[in-house]
Backbone as numpy.savetxt, mean C-alpha at the origin, in Angstrom:
# Nx Ny Nz CAx CAy CAz Cx Cy Cz
-6.77 24.58 -3.87 -7.56 23.37 -3.59 -8.45 23.62 -2.38
-9.72 23.29 -2.48 -10.68 23.57 -1.42 -10.88 22.36 -0.53
-11.57 22.59 0.61 -11.90 21.48 1.50 -12.76 20.44 0.82
-13.58 20.89 -0.13 -14.42 19.95 -0.86 -13.56 18.98 -1.68
-12.39 19.47 -2.14 -11.50 18.63 -2.93 -10.75 17.63 -2.08
-10.30 18.06 -0.90 -9.43 17.20 -0.08 -10.18 16.48 1.02
-11.43 16.85 1.28 -12.19 16.23 2.35 -11.79 16.79 3.71
-12.31 16.19 4.76 -12.02 16.61 6.12 -11.46 15.44 6.92
-10.51 15.69 7.83 -9.95 14.58 8.63 -11.02 13.93 9.48
-11.12 12.58 9.45 -12.15 11.90 10.23 -11.88 11.90 11.72
-10.66 12.20 12.15 -10.33 12.25 13.57 -9.08 13.11 13.74
-8.79 13.48 14.99 -7.64 14.33 15.24 -6.33 13.60 14.93
-6.27 12.31 15.18 -5.01 11.61 14.94 -4.77 11.35 13.45
-5.77 11.53 12.61 -5.55 11.42 11.18 -5.26 12.77 10.53
-5.43 13.85 11.28 -5.20 15.19 10.73 -3.70 15.39 10.47
-3.35 15.79 9.26 -1.96 16.09 8.92 -1.60 17.44 9.54
-0.65 17.43 10.45 -0.29 18.66 11.18 0.96 19.31 10.60
1.99 18.52 10.32 3.20 19.07 9.73 3.00 19.19 8.22
3.16 20.41 7.66 2.89 20.69 6.26 1.44 20.28 5.91
0.52 20.85 6.66 -0.89 20.49 6.56 -1.49 20.57 5.16
-1.06 21.52 4.30 -1.65 21.57 2.96 -1.41 20.32 2.12
-0.47 19.49 2.53 -0.23 18.25 1.79 -1.23 17.15 2.16
-2.03 17.39 3.18 -2.99 16.38 3.62 -4.17 16.27 2.68
-4.62 15.04 2.48 -5.82 14.76 1.68 -6.64 13.73 2.44
-7.96 13.94 2.45 -8.84 13.06 3.22 -9.98 12.49 2.38
-10.01 12.79 1.08 -11.08 12.29 0.23 -10.84 10.83 -0.11
-11.94 10.08 -0.24 -11.86 8.64 -0.49 -11.14 8.33 -1.81
-11.38 9.14 -2.83 -10.81 8.86 -4.15 -9.29 8.83 -4.10
-8.70 9.80 -3.43 -7.24 9.85 -3.33 -6.71 8.70 -2.50
-7.31 8.44 -1.36 -6.87 7.36 -0.48 -6.97 6.02 -1.18
-8.09 5.77 -1.84 -8.28 4.49 -2.54 -7.26 4.32 -3.66
-6.99 5.38 -4.41 -6.07 5.28 -5.54 -4.67 4.92 -5.08
-4.22 5.50 -3.97 -2.88 5.18 -3.45 -2.82 3.74 -2.97
-3.83 3.31 -2.25 -3.85 1.93 -1.75 -3.89 0.93 -2.91
-4.63 1.26 -3.96 -4.74 0.34 -5.09 -3.44 0.24 -5.88
-2.69 1.32 -5.96 -1.44 1.29 -6.72 -0.32 0.60 -5.96
-0.34 0.72 -4.63 0.72 0.10 -3.82 0.56 -1.41 -3.78
1.69 -2.10 -3.68 1.68 -3.57 -3.64 1.73 -4.08 -2.20
2.35 -3.32 -1.32 2.49 -3.77 0.06 2.35 -2.60 1.03
2.11 -2.93 2.28 1.97 -1.93 3.32 2.85 -2.31 4.50
2.89 -1.46 5.51 3.53 -1.78 6.79 2.46 -1.68 7.88
2.40 -2.69 8.72 1.40 -2.75 9.78 2.11 -2.58 11.12
1.78 -1.51 11.84 2.33 -1.27 13.16 1.31 -1.68 14.23
1.79 -2.37 15.26 0.89 -2.86 16.31 1.72 -3.23 17.53
1.04 -3.59 18.61 1.70 -4.00 19.84 1.73 -5.52 19.91
2.93 -6.09 20.03 3.08 -7.55 20.09 3.81 -7.91 21.37
3.06 -8.53 22.29 3.64 -8.95 23.58 4.29 -7.78 24.32
3.62 -6.62 24.28 4.11 -5.48 25.02 5.19 -4.68 24.32
5.53 -5.06 23.10 6.57 -4.35 22.37 6.03 -3.89 21.02
6.49 -2.71 20.56 6.03 -2.25 19.25 6.61 -3.11 18.13
5.82 -3.35 17.11 6.26 -4.12 15.95 5.70 -3.48 14.69
6.48 -3.48 13.63 6.05 -2.99 12.33 6.44 -4.03 11.30
5.44 -4.62 10.64 5.67 -5.74 9.73 5.21 -5.36 8.33
6.06 -5.56 7.31 5.61 -5.35 5.93 4.81 -6.55 5.44
3.79 -6.30 4.67 2.97 -7.38 4.13 2.19 -6.88 2.92
1.81 -7.79 2.04 0.98 -7.41 0.90 -0.42 -7.03 1.39
-1.08 -6.16 0.66 -2.42 -5.73 1.04 -3.27 -5.56 -0.22
-4.55 -5.40 -0.01 -5.46 -5.02 -1.09 -6.65 -4.30 -0.50
-7.41 -3.65 -1.36 -8.58 -2.88 -0.91 -9.84 -3.44 -1.55
-10.89 -3.57 -0.74 -12.22 -3.90 -1.24 -13.18 -2.87 -0.66
-13.77 -2.08 -1.54 -14.66 -1.03 -1.05 -13.89 -0.07 -0.18
-14.38 0.21 1.02 -13.70 1.13 1.93 -13.04 0.35 3.06
-12.42 -0.78 2.69 -11.70 -1.62 3.65 -10.34 -1.99 3.08
-9.33 -2.09 3.95 -8.03 -2.60 3.56 -7.88 -3.99 4.15
-7.32 -4.92 3.38 -7.22 -6.31 3.80 -5.79 -6.81 3.71
-5.46 -7.74 4.60 -4.18 -8.43 4.57 -4.44 -9.92 4.79
-3.44 -10.75 4.52 -3.60 -12.18 4.74 -2.26 -12.78 5.15
-2.31 -13.99 5.65 -1.09 -14.69 6.04 -1.44 -16.02 6.66
-0.42 -16.69 7.21 -0.65 -17.98 7.84 -1.52 -17.81 9.08
-2.41 -18.72 9.28 -3.39 -18.61 10.37 -2.75 -18.61 11.75
-1.48 -19.03 11.86 -0.82 -19.05 13.16 0.24 -17.95 13.28
0.28 -17.04 12.32 1.26 -15.95 12.37 0.97 -15.02 13.55
2.01 -14.63 14.28 1.83 -13.82 15.48 1.13 -12.51 15.20
1.50 -11.85 14.11 0.87 -10.57 13.80 -0.62 -10.73 13.56
-0.99 -11.72 12.76 -2.40 -11.89 12.43 -3.21 -12.30 13.65
-2.63 -13.11 14.51 -3.34 -13.52 15.73 -3.57 -12.31 16.64
-2.56 -11.46 16.77 -2.70 -10.27 17.61 -3.75 -9.33 17.05
-3.74 -9.14 15.73 -4.72 -8.24 15.11 -6.12 -8.83 15.18
-6.23 -10.13 14.98 -7.54 -10.78 15.07 -8.13 -10.63 16.46
-7.25 -10.64 17.47 -7.71 -10.58 18.85 -7.94 -9.15 19.34
-7.87 -8.17 18.42 -8.29 -6.82 18.77 -7.20 -5.80 18.98
-5.96 -6.12 18.64 -4.89 -5.13 18.81 -5.13 -3.92 17.91
-4.99 -2.74 18.48 -5.03 -1.53 17.66 -3.86 -1.55 16.69
-4.07 -1.04 15.49 -2.98 -1.05 14.53 -2.99 0.22 13.70
-1.85 0.45 13.09 -1.67 1.58 12.16 -1.09 1.00 10.88
-1.81 1.17 9.78 -1.37 0.65 8.48 -0.87 1.83 7.64
0.33 1.70 7.10 0.90 2.78 6.29 1.32 2.26 4.92
1.15 3.11 3.93 1.53 2.81 2.54 2.22 4.04 1.98
3.33 3.84 1.27 4.04 4.95 0.64 4.44 4.59 -0.78
4.19 5.50 -1.70 4.65 5.38 -3.07 5.70 6.46 -3.30
6.91 6.06 -3.67 7.98 7.02 -3.94 7.89 7.46 -5.38
7.69 8.75 -5.60 7.52 9.29 -6.95 8.76 10.01 -7.48
9.72 10.32 -6.62 10.91 10.98 -7.12 11.78 11.53 -6.02
13.07 11.73 -6.36 14.01 12.39 -5.45 14.06 13.87 -5.83
13.88 14.72 -4.86 13.86 16.16 -5.08 15.23 16.72 -4.68
16.01 17.16 -5.69 17.35 17.67 -5.45 17.33 19.19 -5.52
17.52 19.81 -4.38 17.43 21.26 -4.27 18.81 21.90 -4.37
18.84 23.21 -4.37 20.10 23.93 -4.43 20.84 23.87 -3.10
20.10 23.70 -2.01 20.69 23.60 -0.69 20.34 22.25 -0.07
21.22 21.75 0.79 20.99 20.45 1.42 19.70 20.44 2.23
19.39 21.56 2.85 18.22 21.63 3.73 16.92 21.34 2.98
16.82 21.74 1.74 15.57 21.63 1.01 15.48 20.39 0.11
16.46 19.48 0.22 16.30 18.21 -0.48 15.10 17.47 0.12
14.40 16.73 -0.72 13.19 16.06 -0.27 12.88 14.88 -1.19
11.71 14.33 -1.05 11.21 13.30 -1.97 9.78 13.64 -2.34
9.40 13.29 -3.55 7.99 13.34 -3.93 7.37 12.00 -3.60
6.21 12.01 -3.00 5.61 10.77 -2.52 4.10 10.92 -2.42
3.44 9.77 -2.34 2.03 9.69 -1.98 1.91 8.65 -0.89
1.29 8.98 0.22 1.22 8.05 1.34 -0.17 8.03 1.95
-0.45 6.94 2.64 -1.71 6.79 3.38 -1.38 6.23 4.76
-2.03 6.77 5.77 -1.96 6.26 7.13 -3.38 5.96 7.59
-3.60 4.75 8.08 -4.94 4.35 8.53 -4.85 3.70 9.91
-5.77 4.07 10.79 -5.82 3.51 12.14 -7.09 2.68 12.30
-7.02 1.67 13.18 -8.22 0.91 13.46 -7.94 -0.46 14.02
-8.95 -1.30 13.96 -8.85 -2.69 14.38 -9.32 -3.58 13.24
-8.73 -4.77 13.17 -9.05 -5.69 12.09 -9.96 -6.81 12.59
-10.77 -7.31 11.67 -11.62 -8.45 11.97 -11.35 -9.55 10.94
-11.54 -10.78 11.38 -11.25 -11.92 10.52 -12.44 -12.25 9.62
-12.15 -12.56 8.38 -13.16 -13.09 7.47 -13.15 -14.60 7.63
-14.20 -15.16 8.21 -14.21 -16.58 8.55 -15.01 -17.44 7.56
-15.97 -16.85 6.88 -16.76 -17.63 5.92 -15.86 -18.10 4.78
-15.80 -19.41 4.51 -14.89 -19.94 3.49 -15.13 -19.34 2.11
-16.40 -19.18 1.73 -16.70 -18.62 0.41 -16.26 -17.16 0.32
-16.52 -16.40 1.37 -16.12 -14.99 1.38 -14.60 -14.87 1.39
-13.93 -15.75 2.14 -12.47 -15.72 2.19 -11.88 -16.05 0.82
-12.40 -17.08 0.17 -11.92 -17.47 -1.15 -12.15 -16.36 -2.16
-13.31 -15.73 -2.10 -13.62 -14.64 -3.03 -12.69 -13.46 -2.81
-12.35 -13.19 -1.56 -11.46 -12.08 -1.26 -10.04 -12.36 -1.74
-9.58 -13.59 -1.57 -8.25 -13.96 -2.05 -8.18 -13.91 -3.58
-9.27 -14.30 -4.23 -9.34 -14.20 -5.69 -9.25 -12.73 -6.11
-9.98 -11.88 -5.43 -9.95 -10.45 -5.73 -8.52 -9.91 -5.60
-7.84 -10.34 -4.54 -6.47 -9.91 -4.29 -5.54 -10.36 -5.41
-5.58 -11.62 -5.76 -4.67 -12.14 -6.78 -4.93 -11.50 -8.13
-6.19 -11.36 -8.50 -6.51 -10.78 -9.80 -6.27 -9.27 -9.83
-6.22 -8.64 -8.65 -5.84 -7.21 -8.63 -4.36 -7.06 -8.93
-3.53 -7.94 -8.36 -2.09 -7.86 -8.58 -1.74 -8.31 -9.99
-2.26 -9.47 -10.40 -2.01 -10.01 -11.75 -3.34 -10.48 -12.32
-4.09 -9.61 -12.99 -5.41 -9.97 -13.52 -5.37 -11.23 -14.37
-6.23 -12.19 -14.01 -6.31 -13.45 -14.74 -5.52 -14.59 -14.11
-4.72 -14.30 -13.10 -3.87 -15.34 -12.52 -4.67 -16.38 -11.75
-5.74 -15.95 -11.06 -6.52 -16.89 -10.26 -7.06 -18.03 -11.13
-7.52 -17.69 -12.32 -8.07 -18.72 -13.20 -7.02 -19.65 -13.76
-5.75 -19.24 -13.76 -4.69 -20.08 -14.29 -4.09 -20.99 -13.22
-4.09 -20.55 -11.97 -3.48 -21.32 -10.89 -4.51 -22.22 -10.21
-4.03 -23.25 -9.52 -4.92 -24.11 -8.74 -5.46 -23.32 -7.55
-6.77 -23.26 -7.39 -7.33 -22.53 -6.25 -7.02 -23.25 -4.94
-7.05 -22.55 -3.82 -6.77 -23.20 -2.54 -7.83 -24.24 -2.19
-7.37 -25.38 -1.66 -8.32 -26.39 -1.20 -8.75 -26.05 0.22
-9.58 -26.91 0.82 -10.13 -26.61 2.14 -9.04 -26.45 3.19
-8.02 -27.30 3.15 -6.95 -27.23 4.13 -6.14 -25.95 3.97
-5.90 -25.59 2.72 -5.14 -24.36 2.48 -5.92 -23.13 2.91
-7.23 -23.16 2.71 -8.05 -22.05 3.18 -8.03 -21.95 4.70
-8.08 -23.11 5.37 -8.03 -23.11 6.84 -6.69 -22.58 7.34
-5.64 -22.82 6.59 -4.30 -22.39 7.00 -4.04 -20.93 6.70
-4.99 -20.27 6.04 -4.84 -18.87 5.65 -5.83 -18.00 6.42
-5.33 -16.94 7.01 -6.20 -15.98 7.69 -6.30 -14.71 6.84
-7.51 -14.21 6.69 -7.74 -12.95 5.98 -8.36 -11.97 6.97
-7.75 -10.80 7.09 -8.22 -9.77 8.00 -8.61 -8.53 7.23
-9.63 -7.85 7.73 -10.15 -6.65 7.07 -10.27 -5.51 8.07
-9.92 -4.31 7.64 -10.05 -3.14 8.51 -10.73 -2.01 7.75
-11.79 -1.44 8.30 -12.44 -0.31 7.62 -11.54 0.91 7.61
-11.65 1.70 6.55 -10.84 2.91 6.41 -11.56 4.11 7.02
-12.12 3.90 8.21 -12.85 4.97 8.89 -11.92 6.09 9.33
-10.68 5.73 9.71 -9.70 6.72 10.14 -8.49 6.64 9.22
-8.54 7.32 8.12 -7.47 7.27 7.13 -7.22 8.65 6.56
-5.97 8.93 6.26 -5.61 10.19 5.61 -4.48 9.93 4.63
-4.36 10.81 3.66 -3.26 10.74 2.69 -2.41 11.99 2.83
-1.15 11.86 2.43 -0.25 13.01 2.42 0.57 12.92 1.13
0.66 14.03 0.42 1.28 14.02 -0.91 2.25 15.19 -1.04
3.42 14.88 -1.57 4.34 15.94 -1.98 4.65 15.75 -3.45
4.54 16.80 -4.24 4.82 16.73 -5.66 5.46 18.04 -6.10
6.04 18.02 -7.29 6.59 19.24 -7.85 8.08 19.41 -7.60
8.61 20.57 -8.02 10.04 20.84 -7.96 10.51 21.20 -6.55
11.83 21.43 -6.40 12.35 21.85 -5.09 11.74 23.16 -4.64
11.76 23.37 -3.34 11.23 24.61 -2.75 12.39 25.39 -2.12
13.27 25.87 -2.97 14.41 26.63 -2.46 14.00 28.03 -2.02
14.79 28.58 -1.11 14.55 29.95 -0.66 14.97 30.93 -1.75
14.34 32.09 -1.75 14.58 33.10 -2.79 16.05 33.48 -2.88
16.73 33.57 -1.74 18.13 34.01 -1.75 19.08 32.95 -2.32
18.58 31.71 -2.53 19.42 30.64 -3.05 19.17 30.34 -4.52
18.25 31.04 -5.15 17.86 30.72 -6.52 19.00 30.90 -7.53
19.93 31.78 -7.26 21.01 32.05 -8.21 22.27 31.23 -7.93
22.19 30.28 -7.03 23.35 29.44 -6.74 23.67 28.58 -7.97
24.96 28.34 -8.19 25.42 27.56 -9.34 25.33 26.06 -9.01
24.09 25.60 -8.78 23.83 24.21 -8.41 22.62 23.73 -9.20
22.74 22.54 -9.82 21.57 22.00 -10.53 20.49 21.64 -9.53
19.25 21.94 -9.89 18.10 21.59 -9.04 17.02 20.97 -9.91
16.32 19.99 -9.36 15.25 19.34 -10.11 14.78 18.08 -9.43
14.08 17.26 -10.18 13.48 16.03 -9.64 13.96 14.84 -10.47
14.35 13.78 -9.80 14.66 12.51 -10.46 13.45 11.59 -10.24
12.59 11.40 -11.26 11.37 10.61 -11.07 11.68 9.16 -10.69
10.78 8.56 -9.95 10.92 7.17 -9.52 9.59 6.46 -9.69
9.64 5.19 -10.11 8.42 4.39 -10.20 8.77 2.92 -10.10
7.80 2.11 -9.72 7.99 0.67 -9.64 7.93 0.08 -11.05
8.95 -0.70 -11.42 9.03 -1.29 -12.74 9.21 -2.80 -12.62
8.40 -3.55 -13.35 8.55 -5.01 -13.40 9.39 -5.37 -14.62
10.32 -6.31 -14.43 11.20 -6.73 -15.51 10.67 -7.98 -16.19
11.42 -8.47 -17.16 11.03 -9.66 -17.92 10.81 -10.85 -16.97
9.65 -11.53 -17.07 9.40 -12.69 -16.20 10.44 -13.78 -16.38
10.81 -14.44 -15.28 11.78 -15.52 -15.30 11.08 -16.84 -15.00
11.08 -17.74 -15.96 10.41 -19.03 -15.79 11.09 -19.85 -14.71
10.30 -20.48 -13.86 10.84 -21.30 -12.78 11.67 -22.45 -13.37
12.85 -22.72 -12.82 13.70 -23.78 -13.38 13.13 -25.18 -13.20
12.14 -25.35 -12.33 11.57 -26.69 -12.12 10.31 -26.93 -12.95
10.05 -26.07 -13.94 8.92 -26.30 -14.84 9.13 -27.58 -15.64
8.13 -28.48 -15.60 8.24 -29.75 -16.34 7.70 -29.63 -17.75
6.93 -28.59 -18.02 6.34 -28.42 -19.34 6.87 -27.14 -19.98
6.96 -27.17 -21.29 7.36 -25.96 -22.02 6.13 -25.08 -22.21
6.08 -23.98 -21.49 4.94 -23.08 -21.60 5.45 -21.65 -21.74
4.82 -20.89 -22.62 5.22 -19.48 -22.76 4.76 -18.67 -21.54
5.40 -17.55 -21.32 4.99 -16.66 -20.23 3.59 -16.15 -20.55
2.63 -16.30 -19.64 1.24 -15.88 -19.94 1.10 -14.37 -20.00
0.05 -13.95 -20.68 -0.20 -12.52 -20.84 -0.38 -11.81 -19.51
-0.99 -12.51 -18.52 -1.24 -11.83 -17.25 0.06 -11.57 -16.49
1.16 -12.22 -16.85 2.46 -11.88 -16.28 3.15 -10.81 -17.11
2.98 -10.90 -18.42 3.65 -9.91 -19.29 3.03 -8.52 -19.17
1.74 -8.45 -18.81 1.11 -7.12 -18.73 1.75 -6.27 -17.67
2.40 -6.89 -16.67 3.07 -6.13 -15.63 4.23 -5.33 -16.20
4.87 -5.87 -17.24 5.98 -5.16 -17.88 5.44 -3.92 -18.59
4.34 -4.09 -19.31 3.79 -2.97 -20.06 3.28 -1.87 -19.14
2.69 -2.29 -18.00 2.11 -1.29 -17.10 3.16 -0.59 -16.28
């Protein structure tokens, strides 16, 4: 794989140093991982102490976005300029080697650094939330009641450019040492993926309605 395939690190802190060949810096790879993941972890400084909070995310263009209650401590800190680190990991499998030392996991991950800015325009905020909902469950926005003015005011949407982002990927079988290849131990990969199960209708439904296609498609995918 050439530099043209993986891109170049946009900064020194995004450069993958440990197992450097696993690093990827091209937009296509970074975007694909962010789009497949459902949630991220946001690391930042909160009142002088480190904090890492899991939250749902989505991508629009070359930006990663998050949302939450307008008075949430994390969102207020990020809106006010706190530096942050956003991480996403997709677990693709458990790597079982012949020796304990070489056990590992197959994964695809993204690390992005930067600062977030608030989307304040009501129309832009509503459009971004629609994009988010329809990305997770295509067609759901049109089926659900859209947020009213008060609900929009109570929701903060933050966006961060992916100017400093890198991906790191491990794939394939175990990497045992040559002298261990003949050991009488099974070696291989146990694949892993996110699976959605049969939708469960809310017990407080007043109307008899079938599960919509936009919920069932998650099972097929």
